[in-house]
mmCIF file as Biopython writes it, N, C-alpha, C and O atoms, coordinates in Angstrom:
data_model
#
loop_
_atom_site.group_PDB
_atom_site.id
_atom_site.type_symbol
_atom_site.label_atom_id
_atom_site.label_alt_id
_atom_site.label_comp_id
_atom_site.label_asym_id
_atom_site.label_entity_id
_atom_site.label_seq_id
_atom_site.pdbx_PDB_ins_code
_atom_site.Cartn_x
_atom_site.Cartn_y
_atom_site.Cartn_z
_atom_site.occupancy
_atom_site.B_iso_or_equiv
_atom_site.auth_seq_id
_atom_site.auth_asym_id
_atom_site.pdbx_PDB_model_num
ATOM 1   N N  . MET A ? 1  ? 52.266 54.514 110.963 1.0 0.0 1  A 1 
ATOM 2   C CA . MET A ? 1  ? 53.551 54.499 111.631 1.0 0.0 1  A 1 
ATOM 3   C C  . MET A ? 1  ? 54.376 55.703 111.159 1.0 0.0 1  A 1 
ATOM 4   O O  . MET A ? 1  ? 54.442 55.977 109.960 1.0 0.0 1  A 1 
ATOM 5   N N  . LEU A ? 2  ? 54.983 56.397 112.066 1.0 0.0 2  A 1 
ATOM 6   C CA . LEU A ? 2  ? 55.795 57.556 111.732 1.0 0.0 2  A 1 
ATOM 7   C C  . LEU A ? 2  ? 57.191 57.133 111.321 1.0 0.0 2  A 1 
ATOM 8   O O  . LEU A ? 2  ? 57.767 56.195 111.874 1.0 0.0 2  A 1 
ATOM 9   N N  . LYS A ? 3  ? 57.715 57.836 110.350 1.0 0.0 3  A 1 
ATOM 10  C CA . LYS A ? 3  ? 59.098 57.602 109.963 1.0 0.0 3  A 1 
ATOM 11  C C  . LYS A ? 3  ? 59.996 58.394 110.900 1.0 0.0 3  A 1 
ATOM 12  O O  . LYS A ? 3  ? 59.535 59.333 111.548 1.0 0.0 3  A 1 
ATOM 13  N N  . ARG A ? 4  ? 61.258 58.033 110.981 1.0 0.0 4  A 1 
ATOM 14  C CA . ARG A ? 4  ? 62.182 58.691 111.913 1.0 0.0 4  A 1 
ATOM 15  C C  . ARG A ? 4  ? 62.358 60.180 111.625 1.0 0.0 4  A 1 
ATOM 16  O O  . ARG A ? 4  ? 62.587 60.962 112.548 1.0 0.0 4  A 1 
ATOM 17  N N  . ASP A ? 5  ? 62.254 60.587 110.350 1.0 0.0 5  A 1 
ATOM 18  C CA . ASP A ? 5  ? 62.452 61.995 110.002 1.0 0.0 5  A 1 
ATOM 19  C C  . ASP A ? 5  ? 61.149 62.795 110.090 1.0 0.0 5  A 1 
ATOM 20  O O  . ASP A ? 5  ? 61.097 63.943 109.650 1.0 0.0 5  A 1 
ATOM 21  N N  . GLU A ? 6  ? 60.106 62.197 110.651 1.0 0.0 6  A 1 
ATOM 22  C CA . GLU A ? 6  ? 58.798 62.827 110.675 1.0 0.0 6  A 1 
ATOM 23  C C  . GLU A ? 6  ? 58.260 62.940 112.099 1.0 0.0 6  A 1 
ATOM 24  O O  . GLU A ? 6  ? 57.496 62.083 112.543 1.0 0.0 6  A 1 
ATOM 25  N N  . PRO A ? 7  ? 58.651 63.985 112.810 1.0 0.0 7  A 1 
ATOM 26  C CA . PRO A ? 7  ? 58.140 64.161 114.167 1.0 0.0 7  A 1 
ATOM 27  C C  . PRO A ? 7  ? 56.612 64.285 114.150 1.0 0.0 7  A 1 
ATOM 28  O O  . PRO A ? 7  ? 56.050 64.896 113.241 1.0 0.0 7  A 1 
ATOM 29  N N  . ALA A ? 8  ? 55.957 63.722 115.127 1.0 0.0 8  A 1 
ATOM 30  C CA . ALA A ? 8  ? 54.496 63.761 115.197 1.0 0.0 8  A 1 
ATOM 31  C C  . ALA A ? 8  ? 54.001 65.196 115.112 1.0 0.0 8  A 1 
ATOM 32  O O  . ALA A ? 8  ? 54.531 66.079 115.786 1.0 0.0 8  A 1 
ATOM 33  N N  . GLY A ? 9  ? 53.006 65.427 114.301 1.0 0.0 9  A 1 
ATOM 34  C CA . GLY A ? 9  ? 52.405 66.742 114.190 1.0 0.0 9  A 1 
ATOM 35  C C  . GLY A ? 9  ? 53.110 67.695 113.261 1.0 0.0 9  A 1 
ATOM 36  O O  . GLY A ? 9  ? 52.656 68.827 113.097 1.0 0.0 9  A 1 
ATOM 37  N N  . ASP A ? 10 ? 54.200 67.287 112.646 1.0 0.0 10 A 1 
ATOM 38  C CA . ASP A ? 10 ? 54.929 68.191 111.763 1.0 0.0 10 A 1 
ATOM 39  C C  . ASP A ? 10 ? 54.430 68.172 110.316 1.0 0.0 10 A 1 
ATOM 40  O O  . ASP A ? 10 ? 54.782 69.059 109.538 1.0 0.0 10 A 1 
ATOM 41  N N  . LEU A ? 11 ? 53.623 67.185 109.945 1.0 0.0 11 A 1 
ATOM 42  C CA . LEU A ? 11 ? 53.085 67.145 108.584 1.0 0.0 11 A 1 
ATOM 43  C C  . LEU A ? 11 ? 51.823 67.992 108.515 1.0 0.0 11 A 1 
ATOM 44  O O  . LEU A ? 11 ? 50.878 67.785 109.276 1.0 0.0 11 A 1 
ATOM 45  N N  . ALA A ? 12 ? 51.823 68.943 107.596 1.0 0.0 12 A 1 
ATOM 46  C CA . ALA A ? 12 ? 50.663 69.804 107.393 1.0 0.0 12 A 1 
ATOM 47  C C  . ALA A ? 12 ? 49.699 69.117 106.430 1.0 0.0 12 A 1 
ATOM 48  O O  . ALA A ? 12 ? 50.095 68.282 105.617 1.0 0.0 12 A 1 
ATOM 49  N N  . ARG A ? 13 ? 48.442 69.485 106.542 1.0 0.0 13 A 1 
ATOM 50  C CA . ARG A ? 13 ? 47.450 69.078 105.552 1.0 0.0 13 A 1 
ATOM 51  C C  . ARG A ? 13 ? 47.172 70.329 104.725 1.0 0.0 13 A 1 
ATOM 52  O O  . ARG A ? 13 ? 46.845 71.383 105.270 1.0 0.0 13 A 1 
ATOM 53  N N  . VAL A ? 14 ? 47.306 70.201 103.394 1.0 0.0 14 A 1 
ATOM 54  C CA . VAL A ? 14 ? 47.294 71.370 102.520 1.0 0.0 14 A 1 
ATOM 55  C C  . VAL A ? 14 ? 46.328 71.157 101.359 1.0 0.0 14 A 1 
ATOM 56  O O  . VAL A ? 14 ? 46.211 70.049 100.837 1.0 0.0 14 A 1 
ATOM 57  N N  . ARG A ? 15 ? 45.633 72.228 100.957 1.0 0.0 15 A 1 
ATOM 58  C CA . ARG A ? 15 ? 44.844 72.227 99.719  1.0 0.0 15 A 1 
ATOM 59  C C  . ARG A ? 15 ? 45.606 73.080 98.724  1.0 0.0 15 A 1 
ATOM 60  O O  . ARG A ? 15 ? 45.895 74.248 98.983  1.0 0.0 15 A 1 
ATOM 61  N N  . TYR A ? 16 ? 45.932 72.483 97.573  1.0 0.0 16 A 1 
ATOM 62  C CA . TYR A ? 16 ? 46.729 73.154 96.555  1.0 0.0 16 A 1 
ATOM 63  C C  . TYR A ? 16 ? 45.828 73.848 95.551  1.0 0.0 16 A 1 
ATOM 64  O O  . TYR A ? 16 ? 44.925 73.232 94.984  1.0 0.0 16 A 1 
ATOM 65  N N  . GLY A ? 17 ? 46.075 75.136 95.334  1.0 0.0 17 A 1 
ATOM 66  C CA . GLY A ? 17 ? 45.323 75.918 94.366  1.0 0.0 17 A 1 
ATOM 67  C C  . GLY A ? 17 ? 46.195 76.261 93.168  1.0 0.0 17 A 1 
ATOM 68  O O  . GLY A ? 17 ? 47.344 75.829 93.081  1.0 0.0 17 A 1 
ATOM 69  N N  . ASP A ? 18 ? 45.640 77.044 92.242  1.0 0.0 18 A 1 
ATOM 70  C CA . ASP A ? 18 ? 46.359 77.375 91.009  1.0 0.0 18 A 1 
ATOM 71  C C  . ASP A ? 18 ? 47.641 78.164 91.252  1.0 0.0 18 A 1 
ATOM 72  O O  . ASP A ? 18 ? 48.656 77.887 90.613  1.0 0.0 18 A 1 
ATOM 73  N N  . ALA A ? 19 ? 47.620 79.126 92.146  1.0 0.0 19 A 1 
ATOM 74  C CA . ALA A ? 19 ? 48.812 79.944 92.353  1.0 0.0 19 A 1 
ATOM 75  C C  . ALA A ? 19 ? 49.238 80.007 93.816  1.0 0.0 19 A 1 
ATOM 76  O O  . ALA A ? 19 ? 50.213 80.675 94.160  1.0 0.0 19 A 1 
ATOM 77  N N  . GLU A ? 20 ? 48.500 79.308 94.671  1.0 0.0 20 A 1 
ATOM 78  C CA . GLU A ? 20 ? 48.812 79.338 96.096  1.0 0.0 20 A 1 
ATOM 79  C C  . GLU A ? 20 ? 48.281 78.072 96.734  1.0 0.0 20 A 1 
ATOM 80  O O  . GLU A ? 20 ? 47.530 77.316 96.118  1.0 0.0 20 A 1 
ATOM 81  N N  . PHE A ? 21 ? 48.676 77.852 97.967  1.0 0.0 21 A 1 
ATOM 82  C CA . PHE A ? 21 ? 48.131 76.723 98.714  1.0 0.0 21 A 1 
ATOM 83  C C  . PHE A ? 21 ? 47.594 77.231 100.044 1.0 0.0 21 A 1 
ATOM 84  O O  . PHE A ? 21 ? 48.015 78.272 100.549 1.0 0.0 21 A 1 
ATOM 85  N N  . THR A ? 22 ? 46.660 76.477 100.595 1.0 0.0 22 A 1 
ATOM 86  C CA . THR A ? 22 ? 46.039 76.815 101.865 1.0 0.0 22 A 1 
ATOM 87  C C  . THR A ? 22 ? 46.339 75.710 102.867 1.0 0.0 22 A 1 
ATOM 88  O O  . THR A ? 22 ? 46.116 74.534 102.582 1.0 0.0 22 A 1 
ATOM 89  N N  . VAL A ? 23 ? 46.837 76.079 104.022 1.0 0.0 23 A 1 
ATOM 90  C CA . VAL A ? 23 ? 47.118 75.102 105.071 1.0 0.0 23 A 1 
ATOM 91  C C  . VAL A ? 23 ? 45.816 74.815 105.813 1.0 0.0 23 A 1 
ATOM 92  O O  . VAL A ? 23 ? 45.226 75.706 106.423 1.0 0.0 23 A 1 
ATOM 93  N N  . LEU A ? 24 ? 45.375 73.556 105.751 1.0 0.0 24 A 1 
ATOM 94  C CA . LEU A ? 24 ? 44.140 73.131 106.399 1.0 0.0 24 A 1 
ATOM 95  C C  . LEU A ? 24 ? 44.388 72.634 107.818 1.0 0.0 24 A 1 
ATOM 96  O O  . LEU A ? 24 ? 43.545 72.790 108.702 1.0 0.0 24 A 1 
ATOM 97  N N  . ALA A ? 25 ? 45.555 72.033 108.022 1.0 0.0 25 A 1 
ATOM 98  C CA . ALA A ? 25 ? 45.954 71.569 109.354 1.0 0.0 25 A 1 
ATOM 99  C C  . ALA A ? 25 ? 47.419 71.936 109.529 1.0 0.0 25 A 1 
ATOM 100 O O  . ALA A ? 25 ? 48.234 71.629 108.659 1.0 0.0 25 A 1 
ATOM 101 N N  . PRO A ? 26 ? 47.770 72.584 110.630 1.0 0.0 26 A 1 
ATOM 102 C CA . PRO A ? 26 ? 49.130 73.093 110.792 1.0 0.0 26 A 1 
ATOM 103 C C  . PRO A ? 26 ? 50.197 72.010 110.804 1.0 0.0 26 A 1 
ATOM 104 O O  . PRO A ? 26 ? 49.971 70.877 111.228 1.0 0.0 26 A 1 
ATOM 105 N N  . GLY A ? 27 ? 51.349 72.399 110.329 1.0 0.0 27 A 1 
ATOM 106 C CA . GLY A ? 27 ? 52.521 71.546 110.307 1.0 0.0 27 A 1 
ATOM 107 C C  . GLY A ? 27 ? 53.647 72.296 109.616 1.0 0.0 27 A 1 
ATOM 108 O O  . GLY A ? 27 ? 53.437 73.375 109.062 1.0 0.0 27 A 1 
ATOM 109 N N  . ARG A ? 28 ? 54.822 71.729 109.651 1.0 0.0 28 A 1 
ATOM 110 C CA . ARG A ? 28 ? 55.975 72.394 109.037 1.0 0.0 28 A 1 
ATOM 111 C C  . ARG A ? 28 ? 56.322 71.830 107.678 1.0 0.0 28 A 1 
ATOM 112 O O  . ARG A ? 28 ? 57.032 72.473 106.905 1.0 0.0 28 A 1 
ATOM 113 N N  . PHE A ? 29 ? 55.829 70.627 107.369 1.0 0.0 29 A 1 
ATOM 114 C CA . PHE A ? 29 ? 56.240 69.926 106.151 1.0 0.0 29 A 1 
ATOM 115 C C  . PHE A ? 29 ? 55.039 69.334 105.421 1.0 0.0 29 A 1 
ATOM 116 O O  . PHE A ? 29 ? 53.967 69.139 105.994 1.0 0.0 29 A 1 
ATOM 117 N N  . VAL A ? 30 ? 55.256 69.054 104.124 1.0 0.0 30 A 1 
ATOM 118 C CA . VAL A ? 30 ? 54.406 68.157 103.348 1.0 0.0 30 A 1 
ATOM 119 C C  . VAL A ? 30 ? 55.341 67.121 102.744 1.0 0.0 30 A 1 
ATOM 120 O O  . VAL A ? 30 ? 56.555 67.323 102.709 1.0 0.0 30 A 1 
ATOM 121 N N  . ARG A ? 31 ? 54.790 66.028 102.275 1.0 0.0 31 A 1 
ATOM 122 C CA . ARG A ? 31 ? 55.618 64.958 101.731 1.0 0.0 31 A 1 
ATOM 123 C C  . ARG A ? 31 ? 55.531 64.968 100.206 1.0 0.0 31 A 1 
ATOM 124 O O  . ARG A ? 31 ? 54.439 65.079 99.650  1.0 0.0 31 A 1 
ATOM 125 N N  . CYS A ? 32 ? 56.667 64.853 99.531  1.0 0.0 32 A 1 
ATOM 126 C CA . CYS A ? 32 ? 56.736 64.780 98.080  1.0 0.0 32 A 1 
ATOM 127 C C  . CYS A ? 32 ? 56.049 63.494 97.618  1.0 0.0 32 A 1 
ATOM 128 O O  . CYS A ? 32 ? 56.348 62.411 98.121  1.0 0.0 32 A 1 
ATOM 129 N N  . ALA A ? 33 ? 55.134 63.617 96.666  1.0 0.0 33 A 1 
ATOM 130 C CA . ALA A ? 33 ? 54.378 62.467 96.171  1.0 0.0 33 A 1 
ATOM 131 C C  . ALA A ? 33 ? 55.245 61.515 95.352  1.0 0.0 33 A 1 
ATOM 132 O O  . ALA A ? 33 ? 54.879 60.353 95.176  1.0 0.0 33 A 1 
ATOM 133 N N  . VAL A ? 34 ? 56.377 61.980 94.854  1.0 0.0 34 A 1 
ATOM 134 C CA . VAL A ? 34 ? 57.246 61.137 94.025  1.0 0.0 34 A 1 
ATOM 135 C C  . VAL A ? 34 ? 58.372 60.518 94.848  1.0 0.0 34 A 1 
ATOM 136 O O  . VAL A ? 34 ? 58.565 59.303 94.820  1.0 0.0 34 A 1 
ATOM 137 N N  . SER A ? 35 ? 59.108 61.336 95.573  1.0 0.0 35 A 1 
ATOM 138 C CA . SER A ? 35 ? 60.292 60.846 96.285  1.0 0.0 35 A 1 
ATOM 139 C C  . SER A ? 35 ? 60.020 60.477 97.738  1.0 0.0 35 A 1 
ATOM 140 O O  . SER A ? 35 ? 60.792 59.733 98.344  1.0 0.0 35 A 1 
ATOM 141 N N  . GLY A ? 36 ? 58.936 60.987 98.297  1.0 0.0 36 A 1 
ATOM 142 C CA . GLY A ? 36 ? 58.651 60.755 99.703  1.0 0.0 36 A 1 
ATOM 143 C C  . GLY A ? 36 ? 59.406 61.683 100.643 1.0 0.0 36 A 1 
ATOM 144 O O  . GLY A ? 36 ? 59.254 61.591 101.861 1.0 0.0 36 A 1 
ATOM 145 N N  . ALA A ? 37 ? 60.216 62.575 100.089 1.0 0.0 37 A 1 
ATOM 146 C CA . ALA A ? 37 ? 60.996 63.511 100.899 1.0 0.0 37 A 1 
ATOM 147 C C  . ALA A ? 37 ? 60.083 64.526 101.582 1.0 0.0 37 A 1 
ATOM 148 O O  . ALA A ? 37 ? 59.030 64.892 101.058 1.0 0.0 37 A 1 
ATOM 149 N N  . LEU A ? 38 ? 60.505 64.969 102.753 1.0 0.0 38 A 1 
ATOM 150 C CA . LEU A ? 38 ? 59.783 66.028 103.441 1.0 0.0 38 A 1 
ATOM 151 C C  . LEU A ? 38 ? 60.147 67.371 102.823 1.0 0.0 38 A 1 
ATOM 152 O O  . LEU A ? 38 ? 61.319 67.645 102.565 1.0 0.0 38 A 1 
ATOM 153 N N  . ILE A ? 39 ? 59.140 68.205 102.588 1.0 0.0 39 A 1 
ATOM 154 C CA . ILE A ? 39 ? 59.340 69.526 101.996 1.0 0.0 39 A 1 
ATOM 155 C C  . ILE A ? 39 ? 58.881 70.563 103.017 1.0 0.0 39 A 1 
ATOM 156 O O  . ILE A ? 39 ? 57.704 70.585 103.376 1.0 0.0 39 A 1 
ATOM 157 N N  . PRO A ? 40 ? 59.782 71.422 103.492 1.0 0.0 40 A 1 
ATOM 158 C CA . PRO A ? 40 ? 59.342 72.498 104.389 1.0 0.0 40 A 1 
ATOM 159 C C  . PRO A ? 40 ? 58.330 73.385 103.658 1.0 0.0 40 A 1 
ATOM 160 O O  . PRO A ? 40 ? 58.520 73.700 102.483 1.0 0.0 40 A 1 
ATOM 161 N N  . LEU A ? 41 ? 57.272 73.784 104.337 1.0 0.0 41 A 1 
ATOM 162 C CA . LEU A ? 41 ? 56.243 74.596 103.681 1.0 0.0 41 A 1 
ATOM 163 C C  . LEU A ? 41 ? 56.804 75.868 103.060 1.0 0.0 41 A 1 
ATOM 164 O O  . LEU A ? 41 ? 56.336 76.308 102.010 1.0 0.0 41 A 1 
ATOM 165 N N  . ASP A ? 42 ? 57.807 76.463 103.707 1.0 0.0 42 A 1 
ATOM 166 C CA . ASP A ? 42 ? 58.366 77.698 103.152 1.0 0.0 42 A 1 
ATOM 167 C C  . ASP A ? 42 ? 59.231 77.451 101.914 1.0 0.0 42 A 1 
ATOM 168 O O  . ASP A ? 42 ? 59.667 78.407 101.273 1.0 0.0 42 A 1 
ATOM 169 N N  . GLU A ? 43 ? 59.484 76.192 101.569 1.0 0.0 43 A 1 
ATOM 170 C CA . GLU A ? 43 ? 60.240 75.855 100.359 1.0 0.0 43 A 1 
ATOM 171 C C  . GLU A ? 43 ? 59.362 75.209 99.292  1.0 0.0 43 A 1 
ATOM 172 O O  . GLU A ? 43 ? 59.861 74.858 98.223  1.0 0.0 43 A 1 
ATOM 173 N N  . LEU A ? 44 ? 58.076 75.046 99.555  1.0 0.0 44 A 1 
ATOM 174 C CA . LEU A ? 44 ? 57.168 74.387 98.622  1.0 0.0 44 A 1 
ATOM 175 C C  . LEU A ? 44 ? 56.903 75.279 97.415  1.0 0.0 44 A 1 
ATOM 176 O O  . LEU A ? 44 ? 56.375 76.382 97.554  1.0 0.0 44 A 1 
ATOM 177 N N  . ARG A ? 45 ? 57.271 74.800 96.238  1.0 0.0 45 A 1 
ATOM 178 C CA . ARG A ? 45 ? 57.101 75.574 95.001  1.0 0.0 45 A 1 
ATOM 179 C C  . ARG A ? 45 ? 56.370 74.799 93.906  1.0 0.0 45 A 1 
ATOM 180 O O  . ARG A ? 45 ? 55.876 75.402 92.954  1.0 0.0 45 A 1 
ATOM 181 N N  . TYR A ? 46 ? 56.293 73.486 94.026  1.0 0.0 46 A 1 
ATOM 182 C CA . TYR A ? 46 ? 55.748 72.652 92.955  1.0 0.0 46 A 1 
ATOM 183 C C  . TYR A ? 46 ? 54.641 71.755 93.493  1.0 0.0 46 A 1 
ATOM 184 O O  . TYR A ? 46 ? 54.823 71.058 94.491  1.0 0.0 46 A 1 
ATOM 185 N N  . TRP A ? 47 ? 53.475 71.780 92.810  1.0 0.0 47 A 1 
ATOM 186 C CA . TRP A ? 47 ? 52.383 70.893 93.185  1.0 0.0 47 A 1 
ATOM 187 C C  . TRP A ? 47 ? 51.452 70.725 92.001  1.0 0.0 47 A 1 
ATOM 188 O O  . TRP A ? 47 ? 51.534 71.455 91.012  1.0 0.0 47 A 1 
ATOM 189 N N  . ASN A ? 48 ? 50.561 69.745 92.123  1.0 0.0 48 A 1 
ATOM 190 C CA . ASN A ? 48 ? 49.570 69.471 91.090  1.0 0.0 48 A 1 
ATOM 191 C C  . ASN A ? 48 ? 48.198 69.711 91.711  1.0 0.0 48 A 1 
ATOM 192 O O  . ASN A ? 48 ? 47.823 69.045 92.676  1.0 0.0 48 A 1 
ATOM 193 N N  . VAL A ? 49 ? 47.457 70.659 91.158  1.0 0.0 49 A 1 
ATOM 194 C CA . VAL A ? 49 ? 46.159 71.031 91.700  1.0 0.0 49 A 1 
ATOM 195 C C  . VAL A ? 49 ? 45.160 69.894 91.536  1.0 0.0 49 A 1 
ATOM 196 O O  . VAL A ? 49 ? 44.427 69.576 92.472  1.0 0.0 49 A 1 
ATOM 197 N N  . GLU A ? 50 ? 45.121 69.275 90.355  1.0 0.0 50 A 1 
ATOM 198 C CA . GLU A ? 50 ? 44.156 68.206 90.089  1.0 0.0 50 A 1 
ATOM 199 C C  . GLU A ? 50 ? 44.383 66.999 90.987  1.0 0.0 50 A 1 
ATOM 200 O O  . GLU A ? 50 ? 43.426 66.417 91.498  1.0 0.0 50 A 1 
ATOM 201 N N  . LEU A ? 51 ? 45.635 66.620 91.180  1.0 0.0 51 A 1 
ATOM 202 C CA . LEU A ? 51 ? 45.955 65.451 91.984  1.0 0.0 51 A 1 
ATOM 203 C C  . LEU A ? 51 ? 46.129 65.776 93.465  1.0 0.0 51 A 1 
ATOM 204 O O  . LEU A ? 51 ? 46.166 64.876 94.304  1.0 0.0 51 A 1 
ATOM 205 N N  . GLN A ? 52 ? 46.238 67.085 93.785  1.0 0.0 52 A 1 
ATOM 206 C CA . GLN A ? 52 ? 46.485 67.533 95.161  1.0 0.0 52 A 1 
ATOM 207 C C  . GLN A ? 52 ? 47.741 66.866 95.719  1.0 0.0 52 A 1 
ATOM 208 O O  . GLN A ? 52 ? 47.732 66.296 96.811  1.0 0.0 52 A 1 
ATOM 209 N N  . GLU A ? 53 ? 48.829 66.953 94.937  1.0 0.0 53 A 1 
ATOM 210 C CA . GLU A ? 53 ? 50.126 66.382 95.310  1.0 0.0 53 A 1 
ATOM 211 C C  . GLU A ? 53 ? 51.192 67.462 95.329  1.0 0.0 53 A 1 
ATOM 212 O O  . GLU A ? 53 ? 51.155 68.404 94.538  1.0 0.0 53 A 1 
ATOM 213 N N  . ALA A ? 54 ? 52.136 67.314 96.236  1.0 0.0 54 A 1 
ATOM 214 C CA . ALA A ? 54 ? 53.286 68.217 96.323  1.0 0.0 54 A 1 
ATOM 215 C C  . ALA A ? 54 ? 54.511 67.522 95.748  1.0 0.0 54 A 1 
ATOM 216 O O  . ALA A ? 54 ? 54.608 66.295 95.777  1.0 0.0 54 A 1 
ATOM 217 N N  . TYR A ? 55 ? 55.455 68.319 95.222  1.0 0.0 55 A 1 
ATOM 218 C CA . TYR A ? 55 ? 56.699 67.794 94.672  1.0 0.0 55 A 1 
ATOM 219 C C  . TYR A ? 55 ? 57.874 68.596 95.210  1.0 0.0 55 A 1 
ATOM 220 O O  . TYR A ? 55 ? 57.789 69.817 95.347  1.0 0.0 55 A 1 
ATOM 221 N N  . ARG A ? 56 ? 58.958 67.917 95.512  1.0 0.0 56 A 1 
ATOM 222 C CA . ARG A ? 56 ? 60.134 68.555 96.096  1.0 0.0 56 A 1 
ATOM 223 C C  . ARG A ? 56 ? 60.801 69.531 95.130  1.0 0.0 56 A 1 
ATOM 224 O O  . ARG A ? 56 ? 61.282 70.584 95.549  1.0 0.0 56 A 1 
ATOM 225 N N  . SER A ? 57 ? 60.833 69.191 93.843  1.0 0.0 57 A 1 
ATOM 226 C CA . SER A ? 57 ? 61.504 70.057 92.869  1.0 0.0 57 A 1 
ATOM 227 C C  . SER A ? 57 ? 60.859 69.889 91.501  1.0 0.0 57 A 1 
ATOM 228 O O  . SER A ? 57 ? 59.950 69.080 91.315  1.0 0.0 57 A 1 
ATOM 229 N N  . ALA A ? 58 ? 61.351 70.671 90.551  1.0 0.0 58 A 1 
ATOM 230 C CA . ALA A ? 58 ? 60.860 70.568 89.178  1.0 0.0 58 A 1 
ATOM 231 C C  . ALA A ? 58 ? 61.118 69.177 88.609  1.0 0.0 58 A 1 
ATOM 232 O O  . ALA A ? 58 ? 60.334 68.691 87.794  1.0 0.0 58 A 1 
ATOM 233 N N  . ALA A ? 59 ? 62.192 68.539 89.022  1.0 0.0 59 A 1 
ATOM 234 C CA . ALA A ? 59 ? 62.514 67.194 88.513  1.0 0.0 59 A 1 
ATOM 235 C C  . ALA A ? 59 ? 61.419 66.197 88.900  1.0 0.0 59 A 1 
ATOM 236 O O  . ALA A ? 59 ? 60.987 65.408 88.059  1.0 0.0 59 A 1 
ATOM 237 N N  . GLU A ? 60 ? 60.966 66.218 90.147  1.0 0.0 60 A 1 
ATOM 238 C CA . GLU A ? 60 ? 59.902 65.317 90.585  1.0 0.0 60 A 1 
ATOM 239 C C  . GLU A ? 60 ? 58.573 65.664 89.906  1.0 0.0 60 A 1 
ATOM 240 O O  . GLU A ? 60 ? 57.830 64.767 89.507  1.0 0.0 60 A 1 
ATOM 241 N N  . ALA A ? 61 ? 58.275 66.947 89.774  1.0 0.0 61 A 1 
ATOM 242 C CA . ALA A ? 61 ? 57.042 67.363 89.111  1.0 0.0 61 A 1 
ATOM 243 C C  . ALA A ? 61 ? 57.037 66.899 87.661  1.0 0.0 61 A 1 
ATOM 244 O O  . ALA A ? 61 ? 56.015 66.423 87.165  1.0 0.0 61 A 1 
ATOM 245 N N  . THR A ? 62 ? 58.157 67.032 86.986  1.0 0.0 62 A 1 
ATOM 246 C CA . THR A ? 62 ? 58.270 66.595 85.596  1.0 0.0 62 A 1 
ATOM 247 C C  . THR A ? 62 ? 58.159 65.079 85.482  1.0 0.0 62 A 1 
ATOM 248 O O  . THR A ? 62 ? 57.502 64.571 84.573  1.0 0.0 62 A 1 
ATOM 249 N N  . ALA A ? 63 ? 58.792 64.362 86.390  1.0 0.0 63 A 1 
ATOM 250 C CA . ALA A ? 63 ? 58.707 62.896 86.377  1.0 0.0 63 A 1 
ATOM 251 C C  . ALA A ? 63 ? 57.262 62.444 86.535  1.0 0.0 63 A 1 
ATOM 252 O O  . ALA A ? 63 ? 56.816 61.530 85.842  1.0 0.0 63 A 1 
ATOM 253 N N  . ARG A ? 64 ? 56.534 63.078 87.441  1.0 0.0 64 A 1 
ATOM 254 C CA . ARG A ? 64 ? 55.129 62.719 87.653  1.0 0.0 64 A 1 
ATOM 255 C C  . ARG A ? 64 ? 54.309 63.037 86.419  1.0 0.0 64 A 1 
ATOM 256 O O  . ARG A ? 64 ? 53.471 62.232 86.012  1.0 0.0 64 A 1 
ATOM 257 N N  . TRP A ? 65 ? 54.535 64.199 85.813  1.0 0.0 65 A 1 
ATOM 258 C CA . TRP A ? 65 ? 53.812 64.590 84.605  1.0 0.0 65 A 1 
ATOM 259 C C  . TRP A ? 65 ? 54.059 63.577 83.494  1.0 0.0 65 A 1 
ATOM 260 O O  . TRP A ? 65 ? 53.123 63.147 82.819  1.0 0.0 65 A 1 
ATOM 261 N N  . ARG A ? 66 ? 55.321 63.195 83.305  1.0 0.0 66 A 1 
ATOM 262 C CA . ARG A ? 66 ? 55.649 62.213 82.264  1.0 0.0 66 A 1 
ATOM 263 C C  . ARG A ? 66 ? 54.973 60.872 82.536  1.0 0.0 66 A 1 
ATOM 264 O O  . ARG A ? 66 ? 54.423 60.254 81.624  1.0 0.0 66 A 1 
ATOM 265 N N  . ALA A ? 67 ? 55.012 60.427 83.778  1.0 0.0 67 A 1 
ATOM 266 C CA . ALA A ? 67 ? 54.387 59.149 84.125  1.0 0.0 67 A 1 
ATOM 267 C C  . ALA A ? 67 ? 52.888 59.175 83.842  1.0 0.0 67 A 1 
ATOM 268 O O  . ALA A ? 67 ? 52.339 58.188 83.354  1.0 0.0 67 A 1 
ATOM 269 N N  . LEU A ? 68 ? 52.235 60.263 84.135  1.0 0.0 68 A 1 
ATOM 270 C CA . LEU A ? 68 ? 50.795 60.389 83.876  1.0 0.0 68 A 1 
ATOM 271 C C  . LEU A ? 68 ? 50.492 60.409 82.394  1.0 0.0 68 A 1 
ATOM 272 O O  . LEU A ? 68 ? 49.520 59.794 81.954  1.0 0.0 68 A 1 
ATOM 273 N N  . HIS A ? 69 ? 51.308 61.105 81.613  1.0 0.0 69 A 1 
ATOM 274 C CA . HIS A ? 69 ? 51.025 61.256 80.190  1.0 0.0 69 A 1 
ATOM 275 C C  . HIS A ? 69 ? 51.488 60.062 79.361  1.0 0.0 69 A 1 
ATOM 276 O O  . HIS A ? 69 ? 50.938 59.823 78.286  1.0 0.0 69 A 1 
ATOM 277 N N  . GLU A ? 70 ? 52.463 59.320 79.816  1.0 0.0 70 A 1 
ATOM 278 C CA . GLU A ? 70 ? 52.882 58.121 79.093  1.0 0.0 70 A 1 
ATOM 279 C C  . GLU A ? 70 ? 51.816 57.053 79.160  1.0 0.0 70 A 1 
ATOM 280 O O  . GLU A ? 70 ? 51.661 56.276 78.219  1.0 0.0 70 A 1 
ATOM 281 N N  . LYS A ? 71 ? 51.065 56.997 80.271  1.0 0.0 71 A 1 
ATOM 282 C CA . LYS A ? 71 ? 50.000 56.002 80.418  1.0 0.0 71 A 1 
ATOM 283 C C  . LYS A ? 71 ? 48.868 56.262 79.434  1.0 0.0 71 A 1 
ATOM 284 O O  . LYS A ? 71 ? 48.209 55.324 78.984  1.0 0.0 71 A 1 
ATOM 285 N N  . LYS A ? 72 ? 48.638 57.529 79.098  1.0 0.0 72 A 1 
ATOM 286 C CA . LYS A ? 72 ? 47.541 57.896 78.194  1.0 0.0 72 A 1 
ATOM 287 C C  . LYS A ? 72 ? 47.895 57.674 76.734  1.0 0.0 72 A 1 
ATOM 288 O O  . LYS A ? 72 ? 47.010 57.560 75.886  1.0 0.0 72 A 1 
ATOM 289 N N  . ALA A ? 73 ? 49.187 57.614 76.438  1.0 0.0 73 A 1 
ATOM 290 C CA . ALA A ? 73 ? 49.614 57.505 75.034  1.0 0.0 73 A 1 
ATOM 291 C C  . ALA A ? 73 ? 49.449 56.106 74.499  1.0 0.0 73 A 1 
ATOM 292 O O  . ALA A ? 73 ? 49.762 55.849 73.337  1.0 0.0 73 A 1 
#
């Protein structure tokens, strides 16, 4: 089911690499794995290569990192 802020076909499918990402299926946005917010591709700066997840900002990326590492401790 599509959310109201997510027009059909606007979500891109992306492969995240170490210093860049590759668009596998066209779209204008990806979804933040932590907040669920839509991130315009031209504003995407934070992602996790191992998990293949995008993050809206450094705050979400840090929150995800902490959540992953607290479970291991």
